[in-house]
Chimera marker file (.cmm) of the C-alpha trace (Angstrom):
<marker_set name="trace">
<marker id="1" x="0.000" y="0.000" z="0.000" r="1" g="1" b="0" radius="0.5"/>
<marker id="2" x="1.449" y="3.334" z="-1.041" r="1" g="1" b="0" radius="0.5"/>
<marker id="3" x="1.006" y="6.121" z="1.449" r="1" g="1" b="0" radius="0.5"/>
<marker id="4" x="-0.141" y="9.455" z="0.041" r="1" g="1" b="0" radius="0.5"/>
<marker id="5" x="1.056" y="11.438" z="3.052" r="1" g="1" b="0" radius="0.5"/>
<marker id="6" x="3.470" y="14.240" z="2.384" r="1" g="1" b="0" radius="0.5"/>
<marker id="7" x="6.936" y="13.341" z="3.529" r="1" g="1" b="0" radius="0.5"/>
<marker id="8" x="8.033" y="16.247" z="5.699" r="1" g="1" b="0" radius="0.5"/>
<marker id="9" x="11.797" y="15.689" z="5.396" r="1" g="1" b="0" radius="0.5"/>
<marker id="10" x="11.514" y="15.993" z="1.612" r="1" g="1" b="0" radius="0.5"/>
<marker id="11" x="9.477" y="19.193" z="1.877" r="1" g="1" b="0" radius="0.5"/>
<marker id="12" x="11.910" y="20.537" z="4.469" r="1" g="1" b="0" radius="0.5"/>
<marker id="13" x="14.892" y="19.847" z="2.189" r="1" g="1" b="0" radius="0.5"/>
<marker id="14" x="13.099" y="21.463" z="-0.734" r="1" g="1" b="0" radius="0.5"/>
<marker id="15" x="12.225" y="24.585" z="1.255" r="1" g="1" b="0" radius="0.5"/>
<marker id="16" x="15.753" y="24.949" z="2.648" r="1" g="1" b="0" radius="0.5"/>
<marker id="17" x="17.334" y="24.441" z="-0.768" r="1" g="1" b="0" radius="0.5"/>
<marker id="18" x="14.898" y="26.858" z="-2.406" r="1" g="1" b="0" radius="0.5"/>
<marker id="19" x="15.527" y="29.584" z="0.183" r="1" g="1" b="0" radius="0.5"/>
<marker id="20" x="19.285" y="29.143" z="0.007" r="1" g="1" b="0" radius="0.5"/>
<marker id="21" x="19.442" y="29.254" z="-3.787" r="1" g="1" b="0" radius="0.5"/>
<marker id="22" x="17.120" y="32.276" z="-3.932" r="1" g="1" b="0" radius="0.5"/>
<marker id="23" x="19.241" y="34.112" z="-1.360" r="1" g="1" b="0" radius="0.5"/>
<marker id="24" x="22.480" y="33.380" z="-3.200" r="1" g="1" b="0" radius="0.5"/>
<marker id="25" x="20.976" y="34.276" z="-6.575" r="1" g="1" b="0" radius="0.5"/>
<marker id="26" x="19.689" y="37.547" z="-5.096" r="1" g="1" b="0" radius="0.5"/>
<marker id="27" x="22.960" y="38.638" z="-3.503" r="1" g="1" b="0" radius="0.5"/>
<marker id="28" x="25.414" y="37.729" z="-6.286" r="1" g="1" b="0" radius="0.5"/>
<marker id="29" x="24.170" y="40.291" z="-8.878" r="1" g="1" b="0" radius="0.5"/>
<marker id="30" x="23.858" y="42.977" z="-6.217" r="1" g="1" b="0" radius="0.5"/>
<marker id="31" x="27.431" y="42.394" z="-5.044" r="1" g="1" b="0" radius="0.5"/>
<marker id="32" x="28.692" y="42.258" z="-8.623" r="1" g="1" b="0" radius="0.5"/>
<marker id="33" x="27.078" y="45.532" z="-9.686" r="1" g="1" b="0" radius="0.5"/>
<marker id="34" x="27.958" y="47.266" z="-6.409" r="1" g="1" b="0" radius="0.5"/>
<marker id="35" x="31.602" y="46.255" z="-6.686" r="1" g="1" b="0" radius="0.5"/>
<marker id="36" x="31.626" y="47.416" z="-10.318" r="1" g="1" b="0" radius="0.5"/>
<marker id="37" x="30.262" y="50.816" z="-9.305" r="1" g="1" b="0" radius="0.5"/>
<marker id="38" x="32.760" y="51.051" z="-6.453" r="1" g="1" b="0" radius="0.5"/>
<marker id="39" x="35.726" y="50.143" z="-8.618" r="1" g="1" b="0" radius="0.5"/>
<marker id="40" x="34.643" y="52.605" z="-11.314" r="1" g="1" b="0" radius="0.5"/>
<marker id="41" x="34.313" y="55.293" z="-8.656" r="1" g="1" b="0" radius="0.5"/>
<marker id="42" x="37.846" y="54.521" z="-7.441" r="1" g="1" b="0" radius="0.5"/>
<marker id="43" x="39.184" y="54.474" z="-11.011" r="1" g="1" b="0" radius="0.5"/>
<marker id="44" x="37.708" y="57.909" z="-11.615" r="1" g="1" b="0" radius="0.5"/>
<marker id="45" x="40.332" y="59.328" z="-9.234" r="1" g="1" b="0" radius="0.5"/>
<marker id="46" x="43.188" y="58.077" z="-11.447" r="1" g="1" b="0" radius="0.5"/>
<marker id="47" x="44.116" y="60.987" z="-13.750" r="1" g="1" b="0" radius="0.5"/>
<marker id="48" x="44.448" y="59.033" z="-17.008" r="1" g="1" b="0" radius="0.5"/>
<marker id="49" x="41.284" y="56.980" z="-16.438" r="1" g="1" b="0" radius="0.5"/>
<marker id="50" x="38.960" y="59.689" z="-15.125" r="1" g="1" b="0" radius="0.5"/>
<marker id="51" x="36.983" y="60.276" z="-18.314" r="1" g="1" b="0" radius="0.5"/>
<marker id="52" x="36.575" y="56.586" z="-19.153" r="1" g="1" b="0" radius="0.5"/>
<marker id="53" x="35.588" y="55.599" z="-15.615" r="1" g="1" b="0" radius="0.5"/>
<marker id="54" x="33.100" y="58.455" z="-15.215" r="1" g="1" b="0" radius="0.5"/>
<marker id="55" x="31.444" y="57.766" z="-18.571" r="1" g="1" b="0" radius="0.5"/>
<marker id="56" x="31.190" y="54.047" z="-17.793" r="1" g="1" b="0" radius="0.5"/>
<marker id="57" x="29.726" y="54.813" z="-14.375" r="1" g="1" b="0" radius="0.5"/>
<marker id="58" x="27.157" y="57.158" z="-15.939" r="1" g="1" b="0" radius="0.5"/>
<marker id="59" x="26.187" y="54.445" z="-18.430" r="1" g="1" b="0" radius="0.5"/>
<marker id="60" x="25.892" y="51.837" z="-15.654" r="1" g="1" b="0" radius="0.5"/>
<marker id="61" x="23.717" y="54.106" z="-13.508" r="1" g="1" b="0" radius="0.5"/>
<marker id="62" x="21.556" y="54.888" z="-16.552" r="1" g="1" b="0" radius="0.5"/>
<marker id="63" x="21.153" y="51.170" z="-17.229" r="1" g="1" b="0" radius="0.5"/>
<marker id="64" x="20.101" y="50.521" z="-13.634" r="1" g="1" b="0" radius="0.5"/>
<marker id="65" x="17.748" y="53.509" z="-13.701" r="1" g="1" b="0" radius="0.5"/>
<marker id="66" x="15.980" y="52.002" z="-16.702" r="1" g="1" b="0" radius="0.5"/>
<marker id="67" x="15.016" y="48.950" z="-14.687" r="1" g="1" b="0" radius="0.5"/>
<marker id="68" x="14.323" y="50.874" z="-11.492" r="1" g="1" b="0" radius="0.5"/>
<marker id="69" x="11.817" y="53.371" z="-12.946" r="1" g="1" b="0" radius="0.5"/>
<marker id="70" x="14.325" y="56.202" z="-12.565" r="1" g="1" b="0" radius="0.5"/>
<marker id="71" x="16.101" y="54.881" z="-9.465" r="1" g="1" b="0" radius="0.5"/>
<marker id="72" x="19.396" y="52.968" z="-9.749" r="1" g="1" b="0" radius="0.5"/>
<marker id="73" x="18.789" y="51.325" z="-6.364" r="1" g="1" b="0" radius="0.5"/>
<marker id="74" x="15.387" y="50.102" z="-7.511" r="1" g="1" b="0" radius="0.5"/>
<marker id="75" x="16.998" y="48.744" z="-10.674" r="1" g="1" b="0" radius="0.5"/>
<marker id="76" x="19.616" y="46.749" z="-8.837" r="1" g="1" b="0" radius="0.5"/>
<marker id="77" x="16.997" y="45.321" z="-6.458" r="1" g="1" b="0" radius="0.5"/>
<marker id="78" x="14.737" y="44.380" z="-9.368" r="1" g="1" b="0" radius="0.5"/>
<marker id="79" x="17.611" y="42.608" z="-11.117" r="1" g="1" b="0" radius="0.5"/>
<marker id="80" x="18.368" y="40.756" z="-7.873" r="1" g="1" b="0" radius="0.5"/>
<marker id="81" x="14.731" y="39.685" z="-7.463" r="1" g="1" b="0" radius="0.5"/>
<marker id="82" x="14.533" y="38.430" z="-11.050" r="1" g="1" b="0" radius="0.5"/>
<marker id="83" x="17.761" y="36.470" z="-10.613" r="1" g="1" b="0" radius="0.5"/>
<marker id="84" x="16.377" y="34.984" z="-7.370" r="1" g="1" b="0" radius="0.5"/>
<marker id="85" x="13.207" y="33.880" z="-9.160" r="1" g="1" b="0" radius="0.5"/>
<marker id="86" x="15.197" y="32.292" z="-11.981" r="1" g="1" b="0" radius="0.5"/>
<marker id="87" x="17.534" y="30.563" z="-9.512" r="1" g="1" b="0" radius="0.5"/>
<marker id="88" x="14.553" y="29.288" z="-7.523" r="1" g="1" b="0" radius="0.5"/>
<marker id="89" x="12.969" y="27.985" z="-10.716" r="1" g="1" b="0" radius="0.5"/>
<marker id="90" x="16.138" y="26.109" z="-11.604" r="1" g="1" b="0" radius="0.5"/>
<marker id="91" x="16.286" y="24.703" z="-8.088" r="1" g="1" b="0" radius="0.5"/>
<marker id="92" x="12.688" y="23.490" z="-8.317" r="1" g="1" b="0" radius="0.5"/>
<marker id="93" x="13.414" y="21.880" z="-11.673" r="1" g="1" b="0" radius="0.5"/>
<marker id="94" x="16.531" y="20.212" z="-10.282" r="1" g="1" b="0" radius="0.5"/>
<marker id="95" x="14.637" y="18.926" z="-7.251" r="1" g="1" b="0" radius="0.5"/>
<marker id="96" x="11.829" y="17.541" z="-9.390" r="1" g="1" b="0" radius="0.5"/>
<marker id="97" x="14.091" y="16.010" z="-12.031" r="1" g="1" b="0" radius="0.5"/>
<marker id="98" x="16.648" y="14.398" z="-9.716" r="1" g="1" b="0" radius="0.5"/>
<marker id="99" x="14.370" y="13.390" z="-6.867" r="1" g="1" b="0" radius="0.5"/>
<marker id="100" x="15.335" y="9.954" z="-5.588" r="1" g="1" b="0" radius="0.5"/>
<marker id="101" x="12.553" y="7.395" z="-5.189" r="1" g="1" b="0" radius="0.5"/>
<marker id="102" x="11.430" y="6.813" z="-1.620" r="1" g="1" b="0" radius="0.5"/>
<marker id="103" x="11.750" y="3.257" z="-0.311" r="1" g="1" b="0" radius="0.5"/>
<link id1="1" id2="2" r="1" g="1" b="0" radius="0.2"/>
<link id1="2" id2="3" r="1" g="1" b="0" radius="0.2"/>
<link id1="3" id2="4" r="1" g="1" b="0" radius="0.2"/>
<link id1="4" id2="5" r="1" g="1" b="0" radius="0.2"/>
<link id1="5" id2="6" r="1" g="1" b="0" radius="0.2"/>
<link id1="6" id2="7" r="1" g="1" b="0" radius="0.2"/>
<link id1="7" id2="8" r="1" g="1" b="0" radius="0.2"/>
<link id1="8" id2="9" r="1" g="1" b="0" radius="0.2"/>
<link id1="9" id2="10" r="1" g="1" b="0" radius="0.2"/>
<link id1="10" id2="11" r="1" g="1" b="0" radius="0.2"/>
<link id1="11" id2="12" r="1" g="1" b="0" radius="0.2"/>
<link id1="12" id2="13" r="1" g="1" b="0" radius="0.2"/>
<link id1="13" id2="14" r="1" g="1" b="0" radius="0.2"/>
<link id1="14" id2="15" r="1" g="1" b="0" radius="0.2"/>
<link id1="15" id2="16" r="1" g="1" b="0" radius="0.2"/>
<link id1="16" id2="17" r="1" g="1" b="0" radius="0.2"/>
<link id1="17" id2="18" r="1" g="1" b="0" radius="0.2"/>
<link id1="18" id2="19" r="1" g="1" b="0" radius="0.2"/>
<link id1="19" id2="20" r="1" g="1" b="0" radius="0.2"/>
<link id1="20" id2="21" r="1" g="1" b="0" radius="0.2"/>
<link id1="21" id2="22" r="1" g="1" b="0" radius="0.2"/>
<link id1="22" id2="23" r="1" g="1" b="0" radius="0.2"/>
<link id1="23" id2="24" r="1" g="1" b="0" radius="0.2"/>
<link id1="24" id2="25" r="1" g="1" b="0" radius="0.2"/>
<link id1="25" id2="26" r="1" g="1" b="0" radius="0.2"/>
<link id1="26" id2="27" r="1" g="1" b="0" radius="0.2"/>
<link id1="27" id2="28" r="1" g="1" b="0" radius="0.2"/>
<link id1="28" id2="29" r="1" g="1" b="0" radius="0.2"/>
<link id1="29" id2="30" r="1" g="1" b="0" radius="0.2"/>
<link id1="30" id2="31" r="1" g="1" b="0" radius="0.2"/>
<link id1="31" id2="32" r="1" g="1" b="0" radius="0.2"/>
<link id1="32" id2="33" r="1" g="1" b="0" radius="0.2"/>
<link id1="33" id2="34" r="1" g="1" b="0" radius="0.2"/>
<link id1="34" id2="35" r="1" g="1" b="0" radius="0.2"/>
<link id1="35" id2="36" r="1" g="1" b="0" radius="0.2"/>
<link id1="36" id2="37" r="1" g="1" b="0" radius="0.2"/>
<link id1="37" id2="38" r="1" g="1" b="0" radius="0.2"/>
<link id1="38" id2="39" r="1" g="1" b="0" radius="0.2"/>
<link id1="39" id2="40" r="1" g="1" b="0" radius="0.2"/>
<link id1="40" id2="41" r="1" g="1" b="0" radius="0.2"/>
<link id1="41" id2="42" r="1" g="1" b="0" radius="0.2"/>
<link id1="42" id2="43" r="1" g="1" b="0" radius="0.2"/>
<link id1="43" id2="44" r="1" g="1" b="0" radius="0.2"/>
<link id1="44" id2="45" r="1" g="1" b="0" radius="0.2"/>
<link id1="45" id2="46" r="1" g="1" b="0" radius="0.2"/>
<link id1="46" id2="47" r="1" g="1" b="0" radius="0.2"/>
<link id1="47" id2="48" r="1" g="1" b="0" radius="0.2"/>
<link id1="48" id2="49" r="1" g="1" b="0" radius="0.2"/>
<link id1="49" id2="50" r="1" g="1" b="0" radius="0.2"/>
<link id1="50" id2="51" r="1" g="1" b="0" radius="0.2"/>
<link id1="51" id2="52" r="1" g="1" b="0" radius="0.2"/>
<link id1="52" id2="53" r="1" g="1" b="0" radius="0.2"/>
<link id1="53" id2="54" r="1" g="1" b="0" radius="0.2"/>
<link id1="54" id2="55" r="1" g="1" b="0" radius="0.2"/>
<link id1="55" id2="56" r="1" g="1" b="0" radius="0.2"/>
<link id1="56" id2="57" r="1" g="1" b="0" radius="0.2"/>
<link id1="57" id2="58" r="1" g="1" b="0" radius="0.2"/>
<link id1="58" id2="59" r="1" g="1" b="0" radius="0.2"/>
<link id1="59" id2="60" r="1" g="1" b="0" radius="0.2"/>
<link id1="60" id2="61" r="1" g="1" b="0" radius="0.2"/>
<link id1="61" id2="62" r="1" g="1" b="0" radius="0.2"/>
<link id1="62" id2="63" r="1" g="1" b="0" radius="0.2"/>
<link id1="63" id2="64" r="1" g="1" b="0" radius="0.2"/>
<link id1="64" id2="65" r="1" g="1" b="0" radius="0.2"/>
<link id1="65" id2="66" r="1" g="1" b="0" radius="0.2"/>
<link id1="66" id2="67" r="1" g="1" b="0" radius="0.2"/>
<link id1="67" id2="68" r="1" g="1" b="0" radius="0.2"/>
<link id1="68" id2="69" r="1" g="1" b="0" radius="0.2"/>
<link id1="69" id2="70" r="1" g="1" b="0" radius="0.2"/>
<link id1="70" id2="71" r="1" g="1" b="0" radius="0.2"/>
<link id1="71" id2="72" r="1" g="1" b="0" radius="0.2"/>
<link id1="72" id2="73" r="1" g="1" b="0" radius="0.2"/>
<link id1="73" id2="74" r="1" g="1" b="0" radius="0.2"/>
<link id1="74" id2="75" r="1" g="1" b="0" radius="0.2"/>
<link id1="75" id2="76" r="1" g="1" b="0" radius="0.2"/>
<link id1="76" id2="77" r="1" g="1" b="0" radius="0.2"/>
<link id1="77" id2="78" r="1" g="1" b="0" radius="0.2"/>
<link id1="78" id2="79" r="1" g="1" b="0" radius="0.2"/>
<link id1="79" id2="80" r="1" g="1" b="0" radius="0.2"/>
<link id1="80" id2="81" r="1" g="1" b="0" radius="0.2"/>
<link id1="81" id2="82" r="1" g="1" b="0" radius="0.2"/>
<link id1="82" id2="83" r="1" g="1" b="0" radius="0.2"/>
<link id1="83" id2="84" r="1" g="1" b="0" radius="0.2"/>
<link id1="84" id2="85" r="1" g="1" b="0" radius="0.2"/>
<link id1="85" id2="86" r="1" g="1" b="0" radius="0.2"/>
<link id1="86" id2="87" r="1" g="1" b="0" radius="0.2"/>
<link id1="87" id2="88" r="1" g="1" b="0" radius="0.2"/>
<link id1="88" id2="89" r="1" g="1" b="0" radius="0.2"/>
<link id1="89" id2="90" r="1" g="1" b="0" radius="0.2"/>
<link id1="90" id2="91" r="1" g="1" b="0" radius="0.2"/>
<link id1="91" id2="92" r="1" g="1" b="0" radius="0.2"/>
<link id1="92" id2="93" r="1" g="1" b="0" radius="0.2"/>
<link id1="93" id2="94" r="1" g="1" b="0" radius="0.2"/>
<link id1="94" id2="95" r="1" g="1" b="0" radius="0.2"/>
<link id1="95" id2="96" r="1" g="1" b="0" radius="0.2"/>
<link id1="96" id2="97" r="1" g="1" b="0" radius="0.2"/>
<link id1="97" id2="98" r="1" g="1" b="0" radius="0.2"/>
<link id1="98" id2="99" r="1" g="1" b="0" radius="0.2"/>
<link id1="99" id2="100" r="1" g="1" b="0" radius="0.2"/>
<link id1="100" id2="101" r="1" g="1" b="0" radius="0.2"/>
<link id1="101" id2="102" r="1" g="1" b="0" radius="0.2"/>
<link id1="102" id2="103" r="1" g="1" b="0" radius="0.2"/>
</marker_set>
């Protein structure tokens, strides 16, 4: 007789894995873009690289403002949320596809 009860350890593993992958996928793009902005800001103090670094920083802030409805901070958070949703979707697919049969 096959039991139709939900196995709580499996659901617990799925929830933990989903939360962890969503958190990692949210923080990685935010750290990447923030470190890019910080390094461009530092490069703008080097005399030979000032113009290139400032123009690149302006372009990056404009790109983020496009996604954030005029706010670069909103743009970076939106990109992080979208990456978290995609990472969670991949995690759900991986859990479903590679789920081991219960004995």
